[in-house]
TORDRENDREN-415887 format. One line per 8 residues: number of its first residue (from 0); for each residue x negated, y, z negated of C-alpha. Coordinates in Angstrom, 3 decimals, always signed. Layout:
! residues N
NUM) X Y Z  ... .
***
This chain:
! residues 210
0) -85.138 +125.504 -64.418  -85.921 +128.654 -66.451  -88.904 +128.605 -68.762  -87.976 +128.416 -72.428  -89.367 +131.113 -74.676  -91.798 +130.204 -77.411  -89.996 +128.820 -80.438  -91.313 +129.352 -83.964 .
8) -93.891 +126.608 -84.533  -93.267 +126.354 -88.229  -90.716 +127.177 -90.920  -91.266 +128.568 -93.461  -94.214 +130.477 -92.008  -96.312 +129.722 -95.098  -95.380 +126.033 -95.250  -99.077 +125.106 -95.265 .
16) -100.232 +128.130 -97.242  -102.266 +131.083 -96.048  -105.400 +130.648 -93.866  -108.309 +129.844 -96.138  -106.003 +129.759 -99.159  -105.078 +127.078 -101.627  -102.821 +124.153 -100.800  -99.149 +124.842 -101.495 .
24) -96.220 +122.610 -102.406  -93.778 +122.440 -99.440  -90.841 +122.022 -101.847  -91.727 +125.245 -103.678  -92.243 +127.143 -100.429  -88.899 +125.905 -99.128  -87.052 +126.982 -102.268  -88.393 +130.518 -101.996 .
32) -87.630 +130.821 -98.250  -84.122 +129.309 -98.058  -81.403 +131.966 -97.863  -78.207 +129.980 -97.377  -78.753 +126.585 -99.005  -78.271 +126.352 -102.777  -80.975 +124.771 -104.961  -80.877 +121.005 -104.718 .
40) -79.932 +119.094 -107.905  -82.485 +116.907 -109.653  -79.855 +114.171 -110.060  -77.623 +112.750 -107.334  -74.848 +110.378 -108.448  -76.494 +110.014 -111.843  -79.821 +108.910 -110.329  -82.948 +110.912 -109.640 .
48) -82.920 +112.580 -106.225  -85.221 +110.946 -103.694  -88.466 +112.937 -103.410  -89.191 +114.979 -100.326  -91.611 +113.528 -97.784  -92.870 +114.114 -94.278  -90.940 +112.584 -91.384  -91.907 +112.208 -87.735 .
56) -88.908 +112.670 -85.416  -89.194 +110.998 -82.017  -86.852 +113.026 -79.799  -85.164 +112.581 -76.466  -87.077 +113.925 -73.479  -87.638 +117.697 -73.692  -85.521 +118.071 -76.810  -88.266 +119.015 -79.256 .
64) -87.337 +122.710 -79.304  -83.645 +121.912 -79.644  -84.436 +119.910 -82.771  -86.634 +122.724 -84.118  -83.772 +125.194 -83.701  -81.398 +122.776 -85.435  -83.796 +122.295 -88.380  -84.288 +126.051 -88.663 .
72) -80.515 +126.543 -88.783  -80.277 +123.906 -91.539  -83.262 +125.450 -93.375  -85.256 +122.226 -93.248  -89.048 +122.821 -93.199  -90.548 +121.691 -89.899  -93.675 +121.881 -87.760  -93.685 +121.877 -83.952 .
80) -97.216 +122.666 -82.679  -97.219 +124.111 -79.172  -99.744 +124.861 -76.459  -99.708 +127.557 -73.819  -99.289 +126.392 -70.230  -99.699 +128.722 -67.255  -98.368 +127.992 -63.785  -98.287 +129.965 -60.576 .
88) -94.970 +130.791 -58.885  -95.710 +132.530 -55.599  -97.920 +135.494 -56.393  -97.007 +135.557 -60.081  -98.253 +133.639 -63.082  -95.722 +132.349 -65.554  -96.447 +131.156 -69.076  -94.572 +128.447 -70.912 .
96) -95.131 +126.918 -74.340  -95.075 +123.134 -74.426  -95.120 +120.798 -77.441  -98.641 +119.720 -78.307  -97.300 +116.212 -79.011  -94.473 +115.694 -76.483  -91.504 +113.934 -78.020  -92.427 +114.542 -81.659 .
104) -91.381 +117.039 -84.341  -92.535 +116.892 -87.965  -90.247 +117.894 -90.836  -90.340 +117.745 -94.633  -87.352 +116.822 -96.744  -85.303 +114.239 -98.595  -82.651 +111.786 -97.413  -80.059 +114.557 -97.093 .
112) -82.404 +116.461 -94.782  -82.863 +113.259 -92.822  -79.094 +113.226 -92.231  -79.167 +116.888 -91.212  -81.862 +116.077 -88.660  -79.944 +113.104 -87.260  -76.867 +115.293 -86.738  -78.815 +117.124 -84.036 .
120) -78.057 +114.125 -81.757  -81.449 +114.497 -80.059  -83.445 +112.042 -82.199  -84.315 +108.605 -80.861  -86.051 +107.383 -83.995  -87.211 +108.699 -87.370  -90.547 +107.474 -88.671  -91.645 +108.089 -92.287 .
128) -95.120 +109.632 -92.327  -97.973 +107.543 -93.653  -98.245 +107.440 -97.437  -101.512 +108.079 -99.339  -101.822 +104.320 -99.951  -101.580 +103.640 -96.229  -104.219 +106.285 -95.524  -106.447 +104.501 -98.055 .
136) -106.023 +101.139 -96.334  -106.547 +102.717 -92.921  -109.788 +104.365 -94.088  -111.043 +101.077 -95.517  -110.568 +99.436 -92.136  -111.665 +102.180 -89.733  -113.531 +104.719 -91.871  -112.222 +108.025 -93.171 .
144) -113.808 +110.008 -90.312  -111.340 +108.366 -87.905  -108.573 +110.315 -89.652  -110.019 +113.828 -89.554  -109.326 +116.286 -86.744  -112.301 +118.646 -86.901  -110.957 +120.557 -83.907  -107.665 +121.448 -85.602 .
152) -106.782 +125.017 -86.507  -106.100 +123.990 -90.102  -109.635 +122.555 -90.400  -111.048 +125.920 -89.303  -108.640 +127.940 -91.459  -109.717 +126.038 -94.569  -113.369 +126.700 -93.684  -114.308 +123.062 -94.182 .
160) -117.145 +122.904 -91.645  -119.840 +120.287 -92.278  -118.683 +118.785 -95.542  -120.162 +116.378 -98.051  -116.826 +115.435 -99.555  -116.532 +111.852 -100.700  -114.146 +109.534 -98.890  -111.677 +109.764 -101.795 .
168) -111.769 +113.557 -101.752  -111.089 +113.465 -98.019  -108.132 +111.123 -98.525  -106.721 +113.414 -101.211  -107.149 +116.386 -98.877  -105.504 +114.571 -95.969  -102.528 +113.610 -98.129  -102.086 +117.299 -99.018 .
176) -102.846 +118.664 -95.551  -101.193 +116.579 -92.790  -102.462 +119.059 -90.176  -105.961 +117.670 -90.730  -104.966 +114.267 -89.328  -106.370 +113.700 -85.862  -102.996 +112.700 -84.429  -99.442 +112.270 -85.755 .
184) -100.159 +109.233 -87.885  -96.979 +107.419 -88.747  -95.684 +104.125 -90.064  -93.787 +102.105 -87.494  -92.392 +98.608 -88.078  -94.732 +97.953 -90.971  -97.850 +99.122 -89.139  -99.672 +102.405 -88.810 .
192) -99.132 +103.773 -85.337  -99.012 +106.898 -83.232  -95.309 +107.016 -82.634  -94.363 +104.054 -80.493  -97.292 +104.112 -78.036  -99.420 +101.140 -79.103  -101.856 +101.468 -76.185  -102.541 +105.114 -77.037 .
200) -103.064 +104.151 -80.642  -105.644 +101.493 -79.788  -107.459 +103.881 -77.434  -107.521 +106.564 -80.119  -108.938 +104.194 -82.725  -111.725 +103.052 -80.394  -112.678 +106.572 -79.258  -115.883 +108.077 -80.707 .
208) -115.466 +110.515 -83.585  -117.608 +113.581 -84.186 .
***
């Protein structure tokens, strides 16, 4: 099987703002980057349009990049973090780029974008990302430090380092910056979970945090 080239990890490229810069609104960034989709109306059928939110798409095996290409074509903001993987084939080294979280793609949009994503025919399940209220309840139970990924690139880009932020400030920051979450935190069947892997979730919660 040929190695797939590296797909764009993120669209638009400034979806999370510039390194070290201020937080940006994904809706505003999307509006400025979209070339083919007209501005979305504030009212749909006489009612207010559903607000945009983050979604976690659980895909079929090895279909993460296919979904990313589909979302890019539909101009739906998405994030597919990847890692470099090197393997030896005879006397040559080959490099591939694999999803950092196999089986998961993150995208930001409303219910219409949800339908666009489902039309890719590679999604097993869509999981709404955790809301700020759920992050609050999670932090009350496990502590806010269990949510923060201090090894993430976004953490370094923002220059957070050792921080004396209060728990509430951290929760506000995490709600604005989903890349700071230690893992893809999602709501599944009324509970907070990492995708559908309950055992992985329990192991993650019990692991020591820096």
